[in-house]
C-alpha positions in Angstrom: 1.8 16.3 -9.1 -0.4 14.8 -6.4 -1.4 11.1 -5.4 -4.9 11.3 -4.2 -5.2 7.9 -3.0 -7.1 6.0 -0.2 -4.4 5.9 2.2 -3.1 2.6 2.3 -4.6 2.8 6.3 -3.8 -0.1 8.5 -1.2 -1.0 6.4 -1.2 2.5 5.1 -3.2 3.8 1.8 -5.4 1.9 -1.0 -4.5 -0.9 -3.4 -4.5 -5.7 -8.1 -3.0 -8.4 -9.2 -0.3 -9.9 -6.2 3.3 -10.6 -7.9 6.4 -12.5 -6.2 6.2 -15.1 -2.9 3.0 -17.8 -2.8 3.0 -17.9 1.0 -0.5 -17.8 3.6 -0.8 -13.7 4.5 -1.5 -14.7 8.0 -0.9 -12.6 11.3 1.4 -15.2 12.3 3.3 -14.8 9.4 2.8 -10.4 9.1 3.6 -10.4 12.6 5.9 -7.1 12.8 6.9 -4.5 11.6 7.5 -3.0 7.5 8.5 0.2 6.2 7.3 1.1 2.1 10.4 0.6 -0.4 8.0 1.7 -3.2 4.6 2.9 -3.6 3.6 2.7 -7.7 0.7 4.8 -9.5 0.3 2.5 -12.6 -2.1 5.6 -15.5 -4.8 3.3 -16.4 -5.4 4.5 -19.7 -1.4 4.5 -20.5 0.5 2.3 -18.2 4.1 3.8 -19.5 3.4 6.5 -16.9 3.9 4.9 -13.4 5.4 7.6 -10.3 6.7 6.1 -7.2 6.0 9.1 -4.3 8.3 7.3 -2.4 11.3 8.2 -5.3 9.6 11.1 -5.8 8.5 12.7 -2.5 10.4 10.6 0.3 7.1 9.2 1.1 6.6 7.3 4.1 4.7 4.5 4.9 4.8 2.6 8.2 2.4 -0.3 9.4 2.8 -2.4 12.8 0.8 -5.7 12.7 1.0 -7.0 16.4 0.4 -10.8 17.5 -3.2 -10.6 18.2 -3.8 -9.1 14.8 -3.8 -5.6 15.0 -2.3 -3.2 13.0 -1.3 0.3 13.1 0.3 2.2 10.2 1.4 6.0 9.2 1.8 7.7 6.3 3.2 10.2 5.1 2.7 11.4 1.0 5.6 13.3 1.6 3.8 17.2 0.2 2.8 17.8 3.9 -0.4 15.3 4.2 -0.1 13.1 6.8 -2.3 10.6 8.5 -2.6 7.3 11.3 -4.8 4.4 11.6 -5.5 1.4 13.9 -7.5 -1.8 13.9 -7.5 -5.6 13.3 -7.2 -6.8 10.3 -8.7 -9.6 7.9 -6.5 -11.9 6.0 -7.5 -15.0 3.5 -5.7 -16.9 1.1 -3.8 -14.1 -0.4 -6.6 -11.1 0.5 -6.0 -8.7 2.8 -8.6 -7.0 3.8 -7.5 -3.5 6.4 -9.2 -1.1 7.7 -12.6 -2.0 5.0 -10.8 -2.1 2.3 -9.2 -5.2 0.1 -6.3 -5.8 -1.2 -4.0 -9.0 -3.3 -1.3 -9.1 -1.0 1.9 -11.3 -1.7 4.4 -12.1 0.5 7.9 -13.9 0.3 10.3 -13.5 2.6 10.3 -10.0 4.5 8.8 -8.9 1.3 5.1 -7.8 0.9 3.8 -6.6 -1.7 -0.1 -5.1 -1.9 -1.8 -4.1 -4.8 -5.1 -2.6 -5.9 -6.9 -0.8 -8.6 -8.9 1.6 -7.2 -6.3 4.3 -7.0 -6.5 7.9 -8.1 -3.4 10.0 -9.4 -2.9 13.0 -10.8 -0.3 11.9 -13.6 -0.1 15.1 -15.9 -0.4 17.5 -12.9 -3.4 19.7 -14.1 -5.2 19.4 -11.2 -7.3 16.1 -12.1 -6.9 12.8 -10.6 -6.5 10.0 -13.1 -7.4 6.2 -12.1 -4.6 4.4 -11.3 -3.7 1.3 -9.5 -1.2 0.8 -7.1 1.6 -1.2 -6.3 3.2 -1.3 -2.0 5.7 -2.2 -1.5 6.9 -3.3 2.1 10.3 -5.0 3.7 9.9 -5.8 7.0 12.1 -4.4 9.9 
């Protein structure tokens, strides 16, 4: 099973409703280096079907946020595909826009959760990607 989501670029790839903290998202409270601890796809047609590509394949995502509001990210899906990106981000309340994609974000101390509803993942391994929601959990180093 191979994920076919947008890479959470600039934060690493693609994400819907945040849960957890209530801290407003700003450059000041996101500055630092963040590593994904989970990258979970949930099948929109069957919410009991999930795939955490960090646990399944050893996928990695690192997001670096600089004080000037620029970001750099690297993503490896754990199956031989990787990418990197850099750019600026904008934030308004709990909405975080990276590389032109807006995510819902929840910040709770050194834990950041990004969610979106436009991911895809081949849950039944038939070569066709299924619509999915995505939740990415990151921890600050």
